[in-house]
C-alpha positions as CSV (number, residue, x, y, z in Angstrom):
1,X,231.9,47.9,121.6
2,X,231.6,51.8,120.6
3,X,231.5,52.2,117.2
4,X,231.4,49.6,116.2
5,X,228.8,48.9,114.4
6,X,230.3,51.0,112.4
7,X,232.7,49.3,110.8
8,X,229.7,46.4,109.3
9,X,227.8,50.0,107.8
10,X,230.9,50.1,105.4
11,X,229.4,46.7,103.8
12,X,227.0,48.3,102.7
13,X,228.5,50.6,100.6
14,X,230.4,47.7,99.3
15,X,228.1,45.7,97.5
16,X,227.2,45.5,94.3
17,X,226.1,42.9,92.1
18,X,228.8,40.9,90.3
19,X,227.7,42.1,86.6
20,X,228.2,46.0,87.4
21,X,231.7,47.2,88.4
22,X,232.3,49.4,91.3
23,X,234.1,52.8,91.8
24,X,234.0,53.6,95.4
25,X,235.6,57.0,96.7
26,X,236.4,57.6,101.0
27,X,236.6,60.7,101.7
28,X,238.0,60.2,105.3
29,X,237.8,62.6,108.1
30,X,241.4,63.0,109.7
31,X,241.0,66.1,111.7
32,X,242.0,66.0,115.2
33,X,238.7,66.3,116.7
34,X,238.9,62.3,115.6
35,X,241.2,61.9,118.5
36,X,238.2,62.4,120.7
37,X,235.7,61.1,119.0
38,X,237.0,58.3,117.9
39,X,240.2,56.7,120.2
40,X,239.9,53.4,118.5
41,X,240.3,54.4,114.8
42,X,237.1,52.8,114.1
43,X,237.1,55.0,111.2
44,X,239.7,53.8,109.3
45,X,239.2,50.4,110.5
46,X,235.9,51.1,108.4
47,X,237.7,51.7,105.4
48,X,239.6,48.8,105.6
49,X,237.1,46.7,106.0
50,X,235.2,48.3,103.0
51,X,238.4,47.9,101.1
52,X,237.9,44.2,101.6
53,X,234.4,43.6,101.2
54,X,234.5,45.8,97.7
55,X,237.6,43.9,96.6
56,X,238.1,45.8,94.0
57,X,240.3,44.3,91.0
58,X,241.1,47.6,88.7
59,X,242.0,45.0,85.8
60,X,238.1,43.9,85.9
61,X,237.4,47.9,85.6
62,X,237.0,48.4,89.6
63,X,238.5,51.1,91.6
64,X,238.8,52.0,94.9
65,X,240.4,55.3,96.2
66,X,240.8,56.8,99.2
67,X,241.0,60.5,99.7
68,X,242.3,61.7,103.2
69,X,241.5,65.2,104.8
70,X,244.7,68.0,103.8
71,X,246.4,68.8,107.5
72,X,246.9,72.5,107.0
73,X,243.8,73.5,105.3
74,X,242.8,77.2,105.5
75,X,239.3,78.9,104.3
76,X,238.6,82.3,106.3
77,X,237.0,84.0,103.7
78,X,233.7,82.9,102.4
79,X,233.4,84.4,99.7
80,X,237.0,83.4,98.0
81,X,237.3,79.7,97.1
82,X,237.1,76.9,98.7
83,X,240.3,75.4,99.5
84,X,241.7,72.1,96.6
85,X,242.3,68.9,98.1
86,X,246.1,68.3,97.4
87,X,246.5,65.0,99.8
88,X,248.0,62.7,97.6
89,X,245.1,60.1,97.2
90,X,245.4,56.1,97.9
91,X,244.2,53.7,95.8
92,X,244.3,50.6,95.7
93,X,246.0,48.1,92.8
94,X,246.0,44.4,92.2
95,X,248.2,42.5,94.6
96,X,249.0,45.3,97.1
97,X,246.4,44.8,99.7
98,X,249.2,44.8,102.2
99,X,250.7,47.9,101.0
100,X,247.0,49.7,100.2
101,X,245.9,48.8,104.5
102,X,249.8,49.7,105.7
103,X,249.2,53.4,104.1
104,X,245.3,53.3,105.2
105,X,246.3,52.4,109.2
106,X,249.6,55.1,108.8
107,X,246.6,58.3,107.8
108,X,247.2,60.3,111.2
109,X,244.1,62.3,112.9
110,X,246.1,65.7,112.9
111,X,244.1,67.8,110.6
112,X,243.9,71.1,111.9
113,X,240.0,71.9,110.0
114,X,237.3,70.1,108.8
115,X,235.8,71.0,105.2
116,X,233.8,68.3,102.9
117,X,233.9,70.5,99.8
118,X,237.8,69.9,98.8
119,X,237.4,65.7,99.3
120,X,233.7,65.4,97.4
121,X,234.6,67.8,94.6
122,X,237.9,65.5,94.2
123,X,236.0,62.5,94.8
124,X,233.7,64.0,91.9
125,X,235.9,64.3,89.3
126,X,238.0,61.6,89.3
127,X,234.8,59.5,89.0
128,X,233.8,61.7,85.9
129,X,237.2,60.9,84.5
130,X,237.4,57.5,85.3
131,X,235.4,56.1,82.3
132,X,232.9,54.0,83.8
133,X,230.0,52.7,81.9
134,X,226.3,53.6,82.9
135,X,225.3,50.8,84.5
136,X,228.7,50.6,87.2
137,X,227.8,51.5,90.4
138,X,229.6,54.6,91.4
139,X,229.6,55.7,95.5
140,X,231.2,59.0,97.4
141,X,231.4,57.7,101.0
142,X,232.3,60.8,103.3
143,X,232.9,59.4,106.8
144,X,233.1,62.5,109.5
145,X,232.7,62.6,113.3
146,X,231.2,66.3,112.8
147,X,230.3,69.5,111.0
148,X,232.3,71.5,109.4
149,X,234.4,74.9,110.4
150,X,231.5,77.4,111.3
151,X,232.7,80.4,109.6
152,X,232.2,79.1,106.6
153,X,230.2,76.3,107.2
154,X,227.2,78.1,105.1
155,X,229.1,79.1,102.3
156,X,230.7,75.5,101.6
157,X,227.1,73.9,102.0
158,X,225.8,76.3,99.3
159,X,228.9,75.6,97.2
160,X,228.4,71.5,97.4
161,X,224.3,72.1,96.5
162,X,225.0,75.2,93.9
163,X,228.4,73.3,92.1
164,X,228.6,69.9,93.4
165,X,225.3,68.4,93.4
166,X,224.1,69.0,90.0
167,X,227.0,66.9,88.9
168,X,226.5,64.3,91.0
169,X,223.0,63.7,90.2
170,X,224.0,64.3,86.5
171,X,226.2,61.4,86.5
172,X,224.5,58.7,89.0
173,X,226.9,58.8,91.6
174,X,225.2,58.5,95.2
175,X,226.9,60.0,97.7
176,X,226.4,58.9,102.1
177,X,227.9,60.0,104.9
178,X,228.6,57.9,107.9
179,X,229.0,60.1,111.0
180,X,229.3,58.7,114.2
181,X,229.5,60.7,117.6
182,X,227.4,63.1,119.8
183,X,227.9,66.3,117.4
184,X,226.9,64.4,114.9
185,X,224.2,63.4,116.3
186,X,223.1,67.2,116.4
187,X,223.5,68.1,113.4
188,X,221.5,65.8,111.1
189,X,219.3,68.4,109.2
190,X,222.7,69.9,108.1
191,X,223.9,66.7,107.1
192,X,220.9,65.9,104.9
193,X,221.4,69.1,103.2
194,X,224.7,68.0,101.6
195,X,222.8,64.7,100.3
196,X,220.5,66.6,98.6
197,X,219.9,69.2,95.7
198,X,219.0,72.8,95.3
199,X,215.9,71.5,93.7
200,X,215.7,68.8,96.5
201,X,216.2,65.6,95.1
202,X,217.8,63.0,97.3
203,X,221.5,62.8,95.9
204,X,221.8,59.2,98.6
205,X,221.4,58.5,102.4
206,X,222.6,59.9,105.7
207,X,224.0,57.3,108.3
208,X,224.6,58.4,112.2
209,X,224.9,56.5,115.0
210,X,225.6,58.7,118.6
211,X,226.5,55.8,120.2
212,X,227.8,53.2,118.0
213,X,225.0,50.9,118.6
214,X,222.3,50.8,116.3
215,X,224.6,51.7,113.0
216,X,224.0,48.0,111.4
217,X,220.3,47.9,111.7
218,X,220.3,50.6,110.2
219,X,222.5,49.8,107.5
220,X,221.0,46.5,106.8
221,X,217.3,48.5,106.3
222,X,219.1,50.1,103.5
223,X,221.2,47.3,102.1
224,X,219.2,45.8,99.9
225,X,217.7,48.9,98.2
226,X,221.0,50.9,97.8
227,X,222.9,48.1,96.3
228,X,221.5,44.8,95.5
229,X,222.7,42.4,98.3
230,X,220.2,40.8,100.6
231,X,221.7,40.8,104.2
232,X,221.0,39.2,106.8
233,X,220.2,40.3,110.0
234,X,223.2,40.9,112.8
235,X,223.6,38.3,115.3
236,X,225.5,38.7,118.4
237,X,228.8,36.9,119.2
238,X,229.2,34.5,121.2
239,X,225.8,33.9,120.9
240,X,225.2,32.5,117.5
241,X,226.6,28.9,116.6
242,X,224.9,28.5,112.8
243,X,224.4,30.7,110.0
244,X,222.4,30.1,106.6
245,X,224.7,31.2,104.1
246,X,222.5,30.0,101.3
247,X,218.9,30.6,102.2
248,X,217.1,29.6,99.4
249,X,218.8,32.0,97.2
250,X,221.8,30.0,95.5
251,X,224.1,32.8,95.6
252,X,227.3,32.3,93.7
253,X,228.7,34.1,96.7
254,X,228.2,34.9,100.0
255,X,230.5,37.4,102.9
256,X,230.4,36.7,106.1
257,X,231.9,39.3,108.2
258,X,233.0,38.7,111.7
259,X,233.3,42.4,113.7
260,X,234.7,42.6,117.3
261,X,235.4,45.2,120.0
262,X,238.4,43.7,120.8
263,X,242.1,44.5,119.1
264,X,242.7,41.0,117.9
265,X,241.3,40.3,114.6
266,X,238.9,37.4,115.6
267,X,238.7,33.9,114.7
268,X,236.1,32.7,111.8
269,X,235.3,28.8,111.7
270,X,232.7,27.5,109.4
271,X,231.8,23.7,109.1
272,X,229.4,22.7,105.9
273,X,225.9,21.2,106.8
274,X,225.7,17.2,106.8
275,X,223.8,17.6,103.7
276,X,226.5,19.0,101.8
277,X,228.0,21.8,100.8
278,X,231.7,23.4,101.2
279,X,233.7,26.1,102.4
280,X,234.9,27.9,99.3
281,X,237.3,30.8,100.1
282,X,240.0,31.8,97.4
283,X,240.8,34.8,99.1
284,X,241.4,33.3,102.9
285,X,240.3,34.9,105.6
286,X,240.9,39.1,105.2
287,X,241.1,40.6,109.0
288,X,242.2,44.1,110.7
289,X,242.5,45.5,113.7
290,X,242.6,48.9,115.2
291,X,242.5,50.0,118.6
292,X,239.0,50.0,118.9
293,X,237.9,47.0,117.3
294,X,238.6,44.1,114.7
295,X,237.2,42.2,111.7
296,X,237.5,39.4,109.9
297,X,235.9,38.1,106.1
298,X,235.4,35.2,104.2
299,X,234.0,35.3,101.2
300,X,232.3,31.2,100.5
301,X,231.6,30.5,97.3
302,X,228.6,28.4,96.2
303,X,227.3,27.6,99.2
304,X,225.1,24.9,100.2
305,X,221.6,24.3,101.9
306,X,221.3,24.4,105.5
307,X,222.8,25.8,108.4
308,X,226.5,25.8,108.6
309,X,228.1,25.4,112.6
310,X,230.3,29.1,112.8
311,X,232.4,29.5,115.7
312,X,234.6,32.2,116.6
313,X,236.2,34.0,119.3
314,X,235.0,37.7,118.8
315,X,233.2,39.8,121.2
316,X,230.6,41.7,118.7
317,X,228.2,40.6,115.8
318,X,228.4,38.5,112.7
319,X,226.2,39.2,109.6
320,X,226.4,37.0,106.1
321,X,225.6,39.1,103.0
322,X,224.5,37.6,99.5
323,X,224.6,39.3,96.1
324,X,220.7,39.5,94.8
325,X,219.9,38.7,91.1
326,X,216.2,38.2,90.2
327,X,214.9,36.9,86.6
328,X,212.3,39.3,84.5
329,X,209.6,37.7,82.8
330,X,207.1,39.9,80.1
331,X,203.4,38.5,80.3
332,X,200.5,39.4,79.2
333,X,198.0,42.4,80.7
334,X,194.3,40.3,80.4
335,X,192.3,40.7,78.5
336,X,195.0,41.1,76.0
337,X,196.8,36.9,75.4
338,X,200.1,37.2,74.2
339,X,202.9,39.7,74.4
340,X,205.0,39.2,71.1
341,X,202.6,41.4,68.9
342,X,201.8,44.9,69.1
343,X,200.7,47.7,67.0
344,X,202.7,50.8,66.2
345,X,201.5,54.2,68.2
346,X,199.2,52.2,69.9
347,X,199.7,51.5,73.7
348,X,200.5,48.1,74.8
349,X,200.1,47.2,78.4
350,X,202.4,44.3,79.9
351,X,203.1,42.6,82.9
352,X,206.3,42.7,84.0
353,X,207.3,39.8,86.8
354,X,209.9,40.2,89.1
355,X,210.9,36.6,90.5
356,X,213.3,34.6,92.0
357,X,215.6,32.9,89.4
358,X,216.1,29.8,92.2
359,X,212.7,29.0,91.9
360,X,211.5,30.5,95.3
361,X,208.1,31.4,95.5
362,X,206.8,34.4,97.1
363,X,208.0,38.3,97.2
364,X,211.4,38.9,95.9
365,X,211.2,42.6,97.4
366,X,210.7,45.5,95.7
367,X,212.7,46.9,93.1
368,X,213.0,50.1,90.8
369,X,211.6,49.1,87.6
370,X,212.2,50.8,84.4
371,X,211.5,49.9,80.6
372,X,212.1,51.8,77.5
373,X,210.8,50.7,73.8
374,X,213.4,51.0,70.7
375,X,213.5,49.9,67.1
376,X,214.4,47.5,64.8
377,X,218.5,46.4,65.4
378,X,220.4,47.5,62.1
379,X,224.0,47.3,61.2
380,X,225.8,50.5,61.3
381,X,227.5,51.2,57.7
382,X,231.0,50.2,57.5
383,X,230.6,48.5,60.6
384,X,230.6,45.1,62.3
385,X,228.0,45.9,65.2
386,X,224.6,46.4,65.2
387,X,222.4,49.4,66.9
388,X,218.7,50.4,67.7
389,X,217.3,52.1,65.0
390,X,215.8,54.7,67.2
391,X,214.5,55.1,71.0
392,X,211.9,56.3,73.4
393,X,213.0,59.9,74.7
394,X,212.2,58.2,78.6
395,X,212.3,55.9,81.1
396,X,208.8,55.9,82.9
397,X,208.8,53.7,86.0
398,X,206.8,51.4,86.8
399,X,205.5,51.6,90.3
400,X,205.2,49.5,93.7
401,X,204.3,46.2,91.8
402,X,201.9,43.5,93.1
403,X,203.1,40.6,95.3
404,X,201.7,37.2,93.8
405,X,202.4,33.3,94.7
406,X,205.1,33.7,91.3
407,X,206.7,37.0,92.0
408,X,206.1,41.0,92.4
409,X,204.3,41.8,88.6
410,X,204.5,45.5,87.7
411,X,202.1,46.9,85.0
412,X,203.5,48.7,81.8
413,X,202.7,50.1,78.9
414,X,204.7,50.4,76.2
415,X,204.3,52.0,72.7
416,X,206.3,51.4,69.7
417,X,206.1,53.9,66.5
418,X,205.7,53.4,63.4
419,X,208.5,52.1,60.9
420,X,210.5,55.5,60.0
421,X,211.0,54.8,56.3
422,X,207.8,52.6,55.5
423,X,205.1,52.8,57.7
424,X,203.3,50.1,56.0
425,X,206.1,47.2,56.8
426,X,206.1,44.8,60.1
427,X,209.4,45.2,61.7
428,X,210.9,44.0,65.0
429,X,210.9,46.3,68.2
430,X,212.7,45.8,71.5
431,X,211.1,46.3,74.9
432,X,214.3,46.5,77.6
433,X,213.6,46.3,81.3
434,X,215.8,46.6,84.3
435,X,215.3,46.1,88.1
436,X,217.0,48.2,90.0
437,X,217.9,48.6,94.0
438,X,219.5,51.4,94.4
439,X,222.3,51.8,91.6
440,X,222.8,48.1,91.4
441,X,220.3,46.3,88.5
442,X,219.4,43.1,90.2
443,X,217.7,41.8,86.9
444,X,217.5,42.7,83.5
445,X,216.1,42.2,79.7
446,X,218.6,44.3,78.0
447,X,220.9,44.0,75.0
448,X,221.1,40.5,73.5
449,X,218.4,39.6,76.1
450,X,215.9,42.5,75.2
451,X,212.1,41.0,74.7
452,X,211.5,41.0,70.6
453,X,207.6,42.4,69.5
454,X,206.7,42.0,66.5
455,X,205.3,45.9,65.7
456,X,202.2,46.3,62.4
457,X,201.6,49.0,61.3
458,X,199.1,51.0,62.7
459,X,195.2,50.7,62.0
460,X,191.8,52.5,63.2
461,X,188.6,52.2,61.9
462,X,185.5,53.3,63.2
463,X,181.8,53.9,62.5
464,X,179.8,56.8,61.1
465,X,178.2,58.2,63.1
466,X,179.6,56.5,66.1
467,X,175.8,55.8,67.7
468,X,172.1,55.9,66.8
469,X,168.7,55.0,67.6
470,X,167.2,52.5,66.3
471,X,164.3,54.5,66.4
472,X,162.7,57.5,67.3
473,X,159.6,56.1,68.8
474,X,159.8,53.4,71.8
475,X,159.4,50.2,70.4
476,X,156.6,47.9,71.6
477,X,155.6,43.9,72.1
478,X,156.8,42.3,68.3
479,X,157.6,46.1,66.5
480,X,161.1,45.9,64.9
481,X,163.4,49.0,64.2
482,X,166.5,49.5,62.0
483,X,169.4,51.6,61.6
484,X,172.2,52.7,59.0
485,X,176.1,53.0,59.7
486,X,179.4,53.1,58.1
487,X,182.8,51.7,58.3
488,X,185.4,53.9,57.4
489,X,188.8,54.2,57.9
490,X,190.7,56.8,60.7
491,X,193.8,55.7,60.7
492,X,196.3,53.2,58.2
493,X,194.9,51.2,55.7
494,X,193.7,47.4,55.7
495,X,196.9,45.2,56.4
496,X,197.7,42.7,53.8
497,X,196.4,44.7,50.3
498,X,196.6,41.6,48.0
499,X,194.5,39.7,50.7
500,X,190.4,40.2,48.9
501,X,188.1,39.4,51.9
502,X,188.3,40.1,56.3
503,X,187.4,37.5,58.8
504,X,185.1,39.9,61.2
505,X,183.3,38.9,63.8
506,X,180.5,41.3,65.5
507,X,178.4,40.9,68.7
508,X,176.2,42.9,70.8
509,X,177.6,43.9,74.7
510,X,175.2,45.4,77.3
511,X,176.4,47.4,79.8
512,X,173.6,45.9,82.1
513,X,172.7,42.3,81.6
514,X,169.4,41.9,83.2
515,X,167.6,44.1,80.6
516,X,167.6,40.6,78.3
517,X,165.2,39.4,81.3
518,X,163.0,42.5,81.2
519,X,163.3,44.7,78.4
520,X,164.9,42.8,75.7
521,X,162.8,40.1,77.0
522,X,162.5,37.9,73.6
523,X,164.5,40.4,71.6
524,X,166.4,39.5,68.4
525,X,168.9,41.7,66.3
526,X,170.5,41.4,62.8
527,X,173.3,42.7,61.0
528,X,173.0,43.1,57.2
529,X,170.2,40.5,57.8
530,X,171.9,38.2,59.4
531,X,171.1,37.1,63.3
532,X,173.3,38.9,66.0
533,X,173.6,37.3,69.2
534,X,174.4,38.9,72.8
535,X,178.1,38.5,73.8
536,X,178.3,35.5,76.2
537,X,175.0,34.0,75.7
538,X,175.1,33.0,71.7
539,X,171.7,30.8,71.6
540,X,171.6,27.0,71.0
541,X,172.6,28.0,67.2
542,X,175.0,30.7,67.0
543,X,174.8,32.7,64.2
544,X,177.2,33.8,61.3
545,X,178.5,36.8,63.0
546,X,179.1,35.4,66.2
547,X,181.4,32.8,64.5
548,X,182.7,35.3,61.9
549,X,181.9,35.9,58.7
550,X,184.1,37.0,55.6
551,X,183.9,40.3,53.6
552,X,185.4,42.1,51.4
553,X,187.3,45.6,51.7
554,X,184.2,47.2,49.7
555,X,181.9,45.3,51.9
556,X,183.9,46.0,55.6
557,X,184.0,49.7,54.8
558,X,180.5,50.5,53.5
559,X,176.9,50.7,54.7
560,X,175.5,48.4,57.3
561,X,171.7,47.9,58.6
562,X,171.0,47.4,62.1
563,X,168.1,46.1,63.6
564,X,166.0,45.2,66.4
565,X,163.1,43.2,67.1
566,X,160.8,43.9,70.6
567,X,160.4,40.4,72.1
568,X,158.1,40.2,75.3
569,X,159.0,43.1,77.0
570,X,157.9,43.1,81.1
571,X,159.3,46.5,81.6
572,X,160.0,49.6,79.6
573,X,160.7,52.9,79.5
574,X,159.7,55.2,76.8
575,X,162.4,58.2,78.1
576,X,165.2,56.3,78.8
577,X,167.1,54.2,75.8
578,X,169.1,51.0,76.1
579,X,172.7,51.2,75.5
580,X,173.7,48.3,73.1
581,X,177.9,48.2,71.8
582,X,178.2,46.4,68.5
583,X,181.8,45.0,69.0
584,X,183.2,44.1,65.6
585,X,186.6,42.3,65.3
586,X,188.8,42.0,62.7
587,X,189.9,38.4,63.1
588,X,193.4,39.2,61.9
589,X,196.4,38.8,64.3
590,X,197.4,41.0,66.1
591,X,194.7,43.2,65.3
592,X,191.7,41.5,67.2
593,X,193.2,42.1,70.0
594,X,193.8,45.6,70.0
595,X,190.4,46.4,68.9
596,X,190.7,48.7,65.9
597,X,187.3,48.4,65.0
598,X,186.1,51.0,67.4
599,X,182.4,49.8,68.2
600,X,179.6,51.2,67.0
601,X,176.5,52.0,70.2
602,X,173.0,51.5,69.4
603,X,170.0,53.0,71.3
604,X,166.5,51.4,72.1
605,X,164.1,52.9,73.3
606,X,161.2,50.0,74.5
607,X,157.6,51.3,75.4
608,X,156.3,49.8,78.9
609,X,154.2,46.6,78.6
610,X,150.2,47.3,78.5
611,X,148.5,46.2,80.9
612,X,146.8,43.3,79.5
613,X,150.4,42.5,78.8
614,X,151.7,42.6,82.0
615,X,148.6,40.6,83.3
616,X,148.4,38.5,79.9
617,X,151.0,35.4,81.2
618,X,149.8,35.6,84.9
619,X,146.1,34.9,83.6
620,X,147.3,32.0,81.3
621,X,149.1,30.6,84.0
622,X,146.1,31.1,86.2
623,X,144.2,28.8,83.8
624,X,146.7,26.5,83.6
625,X,147.2,25.9,86.9
626,X,143.6,25.3,87.0
627,X,142.9,22.8,84.4
628,X,145.8,20.9,85.9
629,X,144.0,20.9,89.1
630,X,140.7,19.7,87.8
631,X,142.2,17.1,85.6
632,X,144.2,15.4,88.9
633,X,140.7,16.2,90.4
634,X,138.9,13.8,87.4
635,X,141.9,11.2,87.8
636,X,141.9,10.6,91.6
637,X,141.3,7.1,92.9
638,X,137.4,6.8,93.4
639,X,135.3,4.2,94.0
640,X,132.8,2.4,91.1
641,X,130.0,0.4,91.7
642,X,130.8,-3.4,89.8
643,X,129.2,-3.5,87.1
644,X,127.3,-7.0,88.6
645,X,126.0,-5.2,91.7
646,X,122.4,-4.8,92.4
647,X,120.0,-5.2,95.4
648,X,117.2,-6.9,96.6
649,X,114.0,-5.5,98.4
650,X,110.5,-6.3,99.7
651,X,108.0,-5.6,102.0
652,X,108.7,-7.4,105.4
653,X,105.0,-8.5,106.0
654,X,104.7,-9.8,102.3
655,X,105.5,-13.6,102.2
656,X,106.7,-13.2,98.4
657,X,110.6,-13.3,97.8
658,X,112.6,-10.1,97.5
659,X,113.0,-8.7,94.3
660,X,116.2,-8.1,92.5
661,X,116.9,-4.6,90.8
662,X,119.8,-3.2,89.1
663,X,121.3,0.0,90.6
664,X,120.9,2.9,88.2
665,X,123.1,6.2,88.5
666,X,123.1,9.3,86.6
667,X,125.7,9.1,83.4
668,X,126.8,12.7,84.8
669,X,128.0,11.9,87.5
670,X,130.6,10.0,85.6
671,X,131.7,12.8,82.9
672,X,132.6,15.0,85.5
673,X,134.3,12.8,87.9
674,X,131.6,12.7,91.1
675,X,131.1,9.6,92.8
676,X,128.0,8.0,91.6
677,X,124.9,7.4,93.5
678,X,121.7,4.7,92.9
679,X,118.4,5.2,94.5
680,X,117.1,1.9,96.3
681,X,112.9,2.5,95.6
682,X,110.3,0.6,97.2
683,X,108.7,-2.4,95.2
684,X,105.5,-1.3,93.8
685,X,106.1,2.8,94.3
686,X,108.0,5.4,93.2
687,X,109.2,6.3,96.1
688,X,113.0,6.4,97.5
689,X,114.4,4.6,100.8
690,X,117.5,5.8,100.4
691,X,120.7,6.0,97.9
692,X,124.0,3.7,97.6
693,X,127.1,4.9,96.9
694,X,130.7,2.6,96.4
695,X,132.7,2.4,99.3
696,X,135.8,0.6,99.8
697,X,136.4,-3.2,99.0
698,X,133.2,-4.9,99.5
699,X,131.7,-2.5,101.5
700,X,129.2,0.5,100.6
701,X,127.6,3.6,102.1
702,X,123.6,4.2,102.5
703,X,122.3,7.3,102.7
704,X,118.9,6.8,104.4
705,X,116.0,8.9,102.6
706,X,113.7,11.5,105.2
707,X,111.6,9.3,107.4
708,X,113.7,5.7,107.0
709,X,115.5,3.9,109.5
710,X,118.1,1.5,108.8
711,X,118.0,-1.0,111.1
712,X,119.4,-4.9,111.4
713,X,116.6,-7.6,111.3
714,X,116.2,-9.7,114.8
715,X,118.6,-6.7,117.0
716,X,116.2,-3.9,116.7
717,X,118.7,-1.7,116.8
718,X,119.2,1.4,114.1
719,X,122.5,1.2,112.5
720,X,124.8,4.0,113.5
721,X,125.5,7.1,110.4
722,X,128.4,9.1,110.2
723,X,127.4,12.1,108.5
724,X,124.7,10.7,106.7
725,X,125.8,7.9,105.6
726,X,125.7,3.9,106.9
727,X,128.7,1.2,106.0
728,X,126.7,-2.0,104.6
729,X,128.1,-5.1,103.6
730,X,127.3,-7.0,100.2
731,X,124.6,-9.9,101.2
732,X,123.5,-8.7,104.5
733,X,119.5,-8.0,105.1
734,X,118.8,-4.9,106.5
735,X,115.4,-3.6,107.5
736,X,114.5,-0.3,106.2
737,X,111.6,1.3,108.4
738,X,109.3,4.1,107.4
739,X,105.7,5.3,108.4
740,X,104.5,3.0,105.5
741,X,105.8,-0.1,106.7
742,X,108.9,-1.3,106.9
743,X,110.8,-3.2,103.8
744,X,114.0,-5.8,103.8
745,X,116.7,-4.4,102.0
746,X,120.2,-6.3,100.7
747,X,122.8,-5.2,98.1
748,X,124.0,-8.7,96.1
749,X,125.9,-9.3,93.0
750,X,123.5,-11.2,90.2
């Protein structure tokens, strides 16, 4: 299978989107060494395949031409001029494919010498005179098995780089070298110099395969970036039974190429998937063969989704090649919200999204994105056509882009000039965008599809001074200070000269929002006597500046008073000013998105709070907490004496009945929320025998006085005390034993 891979490599050089014409020139090595290095004439077979893939149609602006090596070149003096190509080119013509292939197959490997310069020079001159459009793909392909003759090799390389490379670079022509064999593999550095200008710029690429087994993989990697097609990987044959032609890209057409190591042209059969699809090949199956290999090629138009059944008797590979066409969308670049209006001579950031037009999500792959800005469309005098009034001087690149779920996005910054004749006029400018892979345009917004932008006159307003201190002294608690500044026109003039008033919004912005909780805690600001809010924190009732005030030109471009009043700062630093920006916005489209009013910077010095101010809040909070705890303690659920409760007492040795007495307790206890206690006094004496306090439900507690024991009559046992208190029941008699006698005592309701 030696060098069969070279055949499909030509696919890359043939591929380009349908929108761009293709002009391909093949410089074909016919030196006698090719008999040894290419006995199967695969170089000729590759050229035939390239022709069938390119499908040149001169009536549509395409061209395809082979420039063979001269058979009897001679160049013995390096200082002399190199030879000129005199071999008659083989040009592809409409409807004459058979004649073209017959002429190519008849080319003999009989050239005496190997020189690159004559063929490349002839191809370059022909492309320069072809009248190709700027968007057309122009390619020179040099197919060889080795390097030029050693006697003139260095001089030839120098002439290629000095004489031909600048013209190739200027014309945007790509130069590719397809080399195979051991000699070519050992001279990679030389081939790399062939496709590089004297300044080091790349003119194309070099593909070398020493044994013909990896060239296909190399070509498929370069395929999309060089010619705008999305190539499938190479599949082995036999071993492949199905192919996905559509691959979620909905291409207009795809090429299916089968390459075989056998000299007989391989069969190629495709069967549509069951869910629909067809095999539409208007040109039928193209095939070619040489002693060392063969190929078959089929173009399928509008392939359906799903996998096609594939069958072939080849011994080689099969690959699917799909034209790439991407969609382009212009998006706003945050914080801006629109893409249709800009200011003259002002950077206009935008995002360009490149995505699949079929709706497929994900990364469409990298592209070389470029853009250019233009003026308005004007009609040329005496002509029916229009052209741009002006265009930018260069086309800046857009970088590598960022992958998003919707596609790949690039950031660009456009800038439109002011109207060349009437600077105060609004006009419609245009933005053209191109996405390329190599020389192929795979997506664009150009000509009639250019993005239109409404360009407004330049406007700039600046404060004077740009910044100022509210006060030279640090401000303390509740102190206020003011400063003054003016707005002045710095560029252009106010829009709408017949408009007497302009809506203006003003807010303060902070670089460190945390100062609102510390240095600017409860601080307030005013502008021209009206409250001024912090951006993002308008408060419960936003002021007039936050929603926007309407000012006359004289007031807007006049003197303004900005005041700051310190609240209750929790910290401060008299040596470090706080910086606040007054962001003023002209609420007039598109000036509101371009910040035409430059911010004024206010600097405020805040004194650190005093010791009393630092501890004041803590002390107040502590007192409030104590008051709350006292109230909760006072209002707690505590036992009280029923109002009709009293006690009866009398001497145990007396025959008289027990005397009833009311409970008497201090109102001070009620006032302070204490548990009330009432003294139990011996009858006829002013001597307390104990004290009673309310308990739970019908039980009460009794605290005997010193020397008094509480007993249950008839049991001669002392009532137990707990923490000095005994629990008593109502209407039950108890004995109070003292050293002066004993008393009977009971609690009772009166």
